[in-house]
N, C-alpha and C positions, 0 to 999 in steps of 0.2 A: 350495330348490325349483328352483334354477337348472337349466334344461334340461328340466324336467318340464312336460308339457302338461296333467296332471290330478293330482288328489290326493284321497284318501278320508280323512275325518276322523271319529273316534268322539267325538261330543259328550259322552257320558257319561264317557269317559276324561278328556277335557279338563276337565269340571266337577270331577272328583276332584282335579285338579291346581291348583285355585284356592286351596287352603289354607283357613285358618280366620279370616282377617282380616274385620272387619265390611264392608269395601269392597275389592273385588279386581277387577282387569282383567288378562286374559291374551290377548295377540294370538296367533293360531294360523295366520294366513296373511297374507302380504304379497307382492303382485305389483305391477307398475307401475300398474295400473288400479284396484286394490282392496286393502283390508286388512280382515280379519275378526278378531273376538275375542269372548270371553265376559266379561260384566260381571256381578258379583254385588254386591248390596246386602242386607245382613242386616236383619231387622226392627228398626226404630228407628234405623238408621244414618243418616248425613248424606251426601248426594251433593254433592260439592264441585266439580263440573265447571265448566269455563269454555268459552265458545264455541270450536268447532273450525273449522279452515280448509277442511274438506271437508264435502260433503253426507253425511248420516248416516242409516242405517236401523237401527231396532231391531226385534227380534222377541222378545216376552216368552215365555220358556219356562215360567216359574213365578213366582208371587207376585202381590202386589197393592199398589198405591201410587197416588199422584197425580203427574202430570207438569205442570210449569209451563213454558210456551214463550212468551216475550215476556210479553204481558198475559193470555194464556189459560191455563186449567187443564182437565185432563181426568183422570178415573179410568182406570187401566189395569189389566188383569188378564192372566193366561195366555192366549195366543192372539192378543193384540193386536199389530199391526204399526204402527210409528211412523216417520214421515219427518221429519227436522229439516234445514232448509236450512243451508248453511254460514254461519258467523258469527252464528247465532241463539242468544241466551241461553236455556238450558234446564236443568232439574234435576228430579230425582225427590224427592218429599217425602211425609210421612205414610206411610212404608213400613210397612204393616200385616202383611205376610208376607214372609219371605225371598224376594228376587227374583233370578232369573237371566235374563239377556238375551243373545241373539245380537246382535252389533253389526257392521254393515257400513259401512265408510267408502269413499266414492268417491275417486278419485285427487285429489291436490291440484290446485287451479286453477293455470294458468300464471301466472307473475309478469309 
């Protein structure tokens, strides 16, 4: 994307490229201030995330599960937007329906 000032992305086409694995992540945009990807967790799969160095925003496109962040838990469904602060432990569990999420990472914090 070097030199480009904007880009149009077809989310349905990107979803088709996730493959058939139970857990898949595909980054589709990376610029200095932001990276974006699609994250899919199939029903019954296990989310093995570890805390990230960047603030993170999820938007649930489809599916249903629970999210654990620190000591808190919340049911999430399609249409839910979630913010997770950098370095916070979090994971999806009790994945009752295949989930697809848009994921936005803020730029890494300065060292």
